N, C-alpha and C positions, 0 to 999 in steps of 0.2 A: 250458193253458200254450201260448203261441204258439211261442216260440223259446227253446231251451235251449243255452247255450254251455258246452262242456266244455274247459277250458284245461289241457293237459298239457305246455305249452311256455312257458317264461318269455318268449319273444319273440313270443307271440301278440298280435295287434292288440287294442286296448282294446274291450271289448264295447260295443254300442250302448245308449243309454238305453232302458230297458224290457226288455232281455234279462235272463233269469234265468241265473245263472252258477254252475257248479261249478268251482272253481279248485284244481287239483293242483300248479300251478307258478306262480312269480312272485308279485308283491305286489299285493293287491287295489287296484283303482282307487277314488278317492273316489266315493261314491255307488253303487258296484257292488252289485247285488241278489243276495243269496244266499237260496235257499229256506229257510224256517224249519225244515222237516223234514229238512234235509240232515244234521245231526249224528246223527239217528236212523238214517239210511241208512249213514252212516260206521260207526257202532257195530255195526250188523247185519253189515256186510261184515267188519269186523275180528273180530267174534266167530266168524264162520264160518272165517276164516283161522286163528285161534288153535286152533280145535278140530280142523281137518282138514289144515292145511298140512304139519305135521310128518310125519304118517303117510303123506300123499299123496306128499311128496317122497322119503321113505325107500323107499316102495313102488316109485316110478318108478325110483330109482337102482338098486334091486335087480333089478327085472324087466327093465330095459333092458340090464343087464350093466355099467353104468357103474362100479359098485362093484368089479367083478371085473377091471378092466383091469390093476391092479397092486396087489400087496401089499408094503407097505413095512415099516420097522422095527417091532418089537414084534408082528409078524404082523398088522398093521393095514392095512386098505384105504387106498389113497391118498386116497380120498374124504374121510376124516375129517381130512386135513391141509389141505383147501381151504376157502375162505370160504363156499361155498354150503352146506356142512354145518352152519355156525353158525346158520342160519335167523334171521339178524338183518336187519331192514330198513335198517340202517346200512351193511351190507356187501353186500347183495344187492338189486338193483333189481327182481328177479322178484316179490317180495312186493308192492311198490308197483304193479306192472303188473297183477297179479291183483286187487288191491284196487280199482284204477280200473275194471276191467271189471265187477267185481261191483257197484260203486256205480252204474255206468252202467245195468246191467240193472235194478237196484232203482228207479232214477230213472225209467226208461222205463215200468216197470210202475206206478209210483205216479202220475206226472203225465201220461203219454201226450202229450208235446209234439208239435205239428204239424211242427216241424222241429228237428233237433238238429245242431249243428256241433261237430266234435271237432278241436281243434288239437293236433298232436303231431309231434315231429321224427322219430319212429320209424315206418317203413313197416309193420313187423310189427304194431305196436300199432294203426295206422290200419286195417289189414286185420282185426285181431281185433275192434275196436270196430264195424266195419261188419257183421261176422258176428253180433255180439250184437244190434245193432239190427234186422237182418233177421230173426233168430229171434223178436224181439218184435213184428214187423210195423210197425216205425217207420222213418221216413225219417231218414237220417244222412248228412251231408257230412263226410268225413274230409279235413282240410286239412293239408298239410305246413307246418310253421312252425318256423323256426330250425334251427340245426345240432344234430345228435345230440350229447348230452353226451359229453365226452371219455372218461369212464370206461365208456362203452358202445361205443366204437369199437375194433375188433380191431387195426388198425394202431397206434393210440395205445398200447394195452395191450402190444403186442409190444415197442415201444420202451421203455415204462415198465418192463416185465419185464427187458429187457436191462440198462437202467441200474441197476435195483434189484439185479440179480445182480452187476454190476460193483462197486456200492457195498458189497455184502456181502463180496465178495472183498477189496476194499481195506481195509475195516474189520478184517477178520480178520488181515490182514498187520500193520496198525498195532497191533492188540490184543496180538499176541505180545510186543511190546516193552514194553507197559505193564502187563501182568498179572504181579504179583510173587508173590502168594499168601502174603505174610508174615502170620503170626498167625492163619491160618485153619484150621490143622491141628486145633485143639481145639474148633472150633465144633460145637455139638450140634444146631443148627437151620440148614438151608439155606433161604433165602428167595429165590425166583425173582423177577427184576425185569428191567426194560429201562432201560439207562443210556445217555444222561442224561435221556431224555424223561420218565421217571416220577419224577424227583428234583427237589426244590425246594432252591435254593441260597441262600435267604434268610438273611441274617446269617452267611453262610459255614458254616452248620451242615450242609447237604446231608442232607436227610431224604427218605426214600422216601414218595411220596404215598399209597400203597395200604394201608399197614400201621398207621397211627395210632401208638398207644403200645404196640402188642403187642411190638415188639422189646425194649423196656425191661422189660416184664412177663416175657418169656421169660428174659432175662438174670438177673432177680431170682430165678428158679426154677432157676438153674444150666443153662439151655438157651440159652447165648449164640449169637448169630446171625452167620452169614456169608452174603453174597449171591452167587448165581449169576446173572450178568447177560448178556442178549443185547444187543448194542449197537444204537444208533439214530443217525440223523443221517448226515452225510457224512464220508468219510475226511479231507477237508480240515479239517473242524471238529475231528476227533480229533488231527490233526497240529498245528493251531494251538493247541489247548489241552492238548497232550501233558503238559507239565510239571505244570500245575495238576491235571489229571485223574488223573495217576499218583499224586499225593499223596492225592487223594480216594479212589481205589481202595484205597490202602494203609490210610488212616485208617478208612474205613468197612468194611473187610474185604470188598471186592467182587472176586469172581473173574469173568473174562470167558469165557463158554462157547466163543466162537469161537477162543480162544487154544489150545484143545485139539484143534481140528479138523485132520485130516490132509488132504493134497492130494486123496486119494480122496474123503473126506467132502465137501469143497468142490465137487469136480467132479460127484459124484452129485447133490448138492443143487441145483446150478444148471442142470444139463444132463443130464437123464435121457432119453436118446434113445429108449429102449425104450417109455417112457410115451407120448411124442408119437407114435411109430409106431403103437402099439396104439390110441391115441385116434382117429387119423385113420381107421383101419379101422372102429372102433365108430361114429364119426360118419357114415360113409358108409352103414352098415347102418340107421341111424335115420332117414334123410332122408324116407322114405315112410310112417313110422309115425305114427298119430294119438295125441295125448295130450290128455286133457280134465281140467279142474279144475271140479268141480261143473257139468258139462254144457257148459262153454265150451271150445272147441278152442284149445289153447295150445302145440302142439308147437313152432312156430317160436320162441316166447318161451323155452320151457324149454331148447331146444337152444342158443340164443344164451347163456342163463345158464350152461350147461355149458361153452361156449367161454370165457366170461369167467373161469370158475372155473379152467380149465386155465392161464390167463394170470395168475392172481392173483399179484401181486408178493410177497406174504408166503409163498407156497408154498415157495420155497427156504429161507427162514429157518426155517420150521417143521420142515422135514426135517432141516436142519442141527442143530437142537436135539436131535432124536431120535438123531442119530448122534454128536454131540460131547459131550453132557452125560454119557453113560456113561463118557467118558474123564476128565471132571472129577471125578466123584464119588470115585474112589479116592484123590485127594489131599485129600479132606475125610473122613478115616477115622473121625472121632468122631461123625459125623452120626447123629442119631436120628429126625429129621423133615425132610421137605421141604414147605414151604408155598408157596402161589402164589395170586394173585388169581383168583377164579372167576367166569367169565361164559360158560361153555360155548363157549370159543373153540378153534379148531384148535391154537393154540400150546399150550394146556393139555393136549390129548391127546398131542401130541408129547412133552411133558414126562413125562406119566404113563407112557408105554411105555418111556421112558429110565431110569426109576427102578426098581431091582430090587424084587421082592416082599419083604416083610419090613421095608422102610423106608417108614413111613407117608407117604402124600401127603395133605396137608390143603389143601382149597380154601377160600379166604376170600371170601365175597361182597363185592364191592367197589363195586357200584353199587346204588342204591335199586331195589328190585324193580319191574319193569314187565312185564306180560304181553305187551306189544308186542314185547319181545325173545323171540320165539317159542322160541328154543333153550333158554331158561331154564325153559320148561314141560317139564321132563324127562319122558321116556317110558321106563318100565321095560323095555319090549320092545326098545329099541335099545341097551341098556347091557350090558356084560359082567358076568357074575356075579362079585361081589367075591371069593368064596371060591376061585375058580379062578385068580385072579391077573389083574393088569392087562394082561399081555402073553400071554394064553392064550385059546384058544377061537376062535370064528368071527371071521374078519377083517372081517366086515360090522358087528360090534358095537363100540361105542365104549367105551373105558375111562373110569372115573369115579374121583374122589378117594375115598380110604378114609374121609374125614370132610369134611363141608362145614359151615362156620360161617355160619349165617344171621343176618341183621340183626334180623328181627322175626317175628311170628306168621305173616304171610302167606307169605313165602318158606319158612319152616320147614315149613308144611303141604305146599307144592308139592314141595320136595326130599324130604321124608320119605316121601311117597306113592310116589316112584320108587325111592328107595334104601333105605328102611327107617329107622325111628326111631333105631336104634343108629348110623347113619352121618351123622346131622345133629345139630347142637347150636345152640340159640338163644343167641347170645353177645352180641347187641347190635351196634350199628354200629361195628365194630372200626376202620374207616378214619377215622372222625370222633372219634378219641380226644380227650377233654377237653371234648366238646360238652355232655355231661350235667352236668359240674361247672360249666361256664360258665353253663349255663341255671339252675342252682340259685343261683348267686351272681354275677350279671352285674355288671360295673362300671357306675357311673353313665354315662348316655348322653353328658353333656357332657364327661366325662373322656375317653371314647373319641374324641369329635370333636376335642378339643384335641390328643390324641396324633397324630391324622391331619392336623392343620393346618387343621381346618375351624372357623374362628372366627366367620365372618359369620352373622347370623341368617337362616337359610333353612329351608325344608322340604327334607329330604334324601331323595332316592329312589335306591335302589340298583338299577341296571340290570345284572343278571347274565345275559349273553347265553348262548345255547345253542351246542352244538357243530355243529349242522346249519345250513347257509346258509339253508334254507327257513324256519327259525325266526328266525335272527339278523337277516336283512334286514328283515322286518316289524317287529322290535323297534326297529331303528334309525329306521325311519320313524315309529313311534309316539313315540320319544324326541323327535323334532323337533316333533311335534304338542303334546306335553306342554310342552316348553320355550316354544313360541310362545304357548300359552294361559295359562301360569302363570309370571309373572316372578319369583315368590318361590321357585321350585323350583330346587334345585341337584342335578345328576345325578352320582352316584358310579358309575363304570363299571368293571365287572370282566368281562374277556373270558374265555371258555373257552380253556384253553391249547392246544387243537387248532385254534382258529379266532380269530385276532386280526385285528381290523378297525380299526386306529387311523386310517389315512388315510380310510377310508370314513366313519367316525364324524365326523371333523373336517369333511369335505365336507358331510355331512348336516346338521350343527348350525351351519354357518357362517352368520353374520348373524342367527341366531335365539337362540342361547344363549351368546353370547360371554362368557367369564369365568364361566360357570355350569355347567361340567362338568369332570370330571377323571378320568383313567384311573388305576386303582390296581392294583398287584401285591401289596398288603397281604393279610394273612390274611383270608379270606372272612368268618370269624365276627366279626372286628372291624368290617368294613364293614356287616354286618347289624345289629350293635348300634348303629352310628352312624346308621343310616337310620330314617326314619319308616315307610317302606313299601318292599317288595321287589318288583321286576318281573323275572320270569324265564320260562323255557320248560320243555322236557323235560329236567329236571335235578334233582339231589338238593337244590338250593338251596331249593326250596319247603319241604321238610321241615326243613332246618336253620333257616330263618326261623321256621317254626312252633315249633320247640323253643326258640328264643330270644325268642319273644313278639312277632314282627313279622308283620303281614299280608302274604301273598304273592299277587300278581296274576299269574296264569299264562297265557301265550300258548298257545292251542290252535286249530289250524285246524279248520274245520267239515267239511273233506273229506279231508284226508290221513290215511293210516295212520300212527299215531304210537307213539312209545315214551315216553310221558309218565307218570312214576310218580305224579304228583298225581291222575291219573284213577282210580287204584286206591282212593282215599279222597276222593271229590269233595266231600263235605260240609265238608272242612277248608279249601277254597280257593275263590277267585273266579277265573273264567276269562274271557278276552277274545280277540277276534280282530282287530277293526279299531281304529284309533286312537280313533275316537269312543267305542267301548265302553270302552277303557282310560281315556279322559278322564272318563267318567261314574263309573268305579270310583275314580279318583284323588280325586274330590270327596268320596266317602264310602266308603273302602275296607272299613270294618267289620272284624269279626273273627269267626272261627268260635266256636261254643259250646265251653265247656270240655270237654264230653263228646266232641264231634266231634274236637277237637284231641288229646285223650288217646287216643282210639281209633285215630286215624291214626298217631300216633307209636308206639303199641304194635304196630300191624300192620307198620310199615315200618322204624323205627329205634329199637326198644325200648331203653330205658335199663336194661340188666341190671346189677344190683349185682355188682361184681367180674366183669364180662363177660369180660375177658381171662383172669382166673383160671379161670373156668368153662370157657373154651375150652381152656386148657392141661390141665385135668383130663380133658377129653374126648379130647385128643390122647394122653394117657398111657393111657387105657382102650383107644383104638384100637391103640396099640402093643402092649399086652398081648394084645389079641385076635389080632393078626397074628403074634405070636411074636417071637423075637429078631431084631434087625436083622442083615443079612449083614455078615461081617467086612470091614473096610476100606471100608465105605460102598458096596460094589458086589457 
């Protein structure tokens, strides 16, 4: 191999014809050459990270003293309230940086290129890449390219943290006037939520996205639900919608956690001066210490990740939950259970230490399992012993729910290995309530299309974009290629609610697909049923399409560390990276074998008969195991 170009900056210049390219950023250029063996190197790096990153990060945070800087509510280290402890590539760039260095080392060993050029906006990464190349005896030119991403800049995050704290304070003031509490005194189940971001307002019904039909099942068993909500959005939006949202809060029995916060709670949450002072001293002591991951020196990278963790805009919110939720629970005196979405996030740990022992905390898996979310690969040695209580023991150990509801066989095995079989129940895909029934008796396709106003004779493709820009942008470019090549195709577009790209899509499709695309906010399952084929990325959509009998063509970068659940059961899906690859699949999308589809669904979103009922039975057993709930819900 003569020349290898490694692109870790979206603004890098286009590679020259004949160059081999490893692309970690930006959209592939037409004709760009990617080594055939690159996915093998990607997977080898990812597997090493999945096996070692959790124990390595935990060991570094302990040995360096970072965990011991402060102990917060529930006797829990401040570390567990920050984003770095989540071990998610969606919230921590450190995972991607380590992956890129590991892939570089594997590539140099495999291909021994005569010259390697590394484009990256980060000086620390350019230095790390040069060290890797030098250790392998290879020549590498590290080239600065483009600005550092905003989320990696300390000044930007300082400003973001300030504004996030001000928004939190403003929302807390507004929430006091909107939280009525009417009708919640008799609630037997408290469901934690974020309002309004996790609520769908379609048809004026206002349903929580994460819980599916479980609230109705709980109410049928006499365990009626009230919601404990942390607010989202701007204070201006809350003021603008005050009247309407007050009615929603009352009708849906939603209590606002911030409404119970005292002035001291708010001040401590947004401005813990002691933490900052101790962190500065710790940071000074670490400046000369070496830190290696699998033999690669990464001290500069991990310390920068720690700085970003300190500035995490969600840190004040998480601490406020731990301080204010205990003040809300006494006004919900009939509560027997607290349920919450489970993704091993810091917010969940803040909730766990806020709930008194004896009141069972139940975590509901809310995303289709992917081992790329390294935090979900739970490690027994980092969790508090359940019999000692959630707020007891070593501050360095994280609390876990008393019970976790897993979607399918795969996550059940992972969670049970860490928590014990008595703390996990396989309840099916709770969040996707009604999917199994719809799959058993789907309405005719033409009926669904007519209801959506799709009357013209077309081939309908559903483009369900991902939440990550690194995936969403290549999908938009591929949509343009499809529309240009197939005049009979009509694109049904469904954006992820965290990343809406209406203007960008219109610009991309202008002059190519005029009149042959439409953005929908309709229920996803209706769109899948209307489509002939589904195009998606790192999303649960692939499994929902599989359950409803539609082939799913899944975007997968050959280089990036990913959180794509479809790769856990790859026989059930077709994967693509370039528009040309997608065009070939569109011509003959095919379908997985019945055996592969059945196995994938059982592993990931098992259709458990009476799954909600099975979950509620497990909740009752967990409550019996813990003993009587504390009087007054506190």
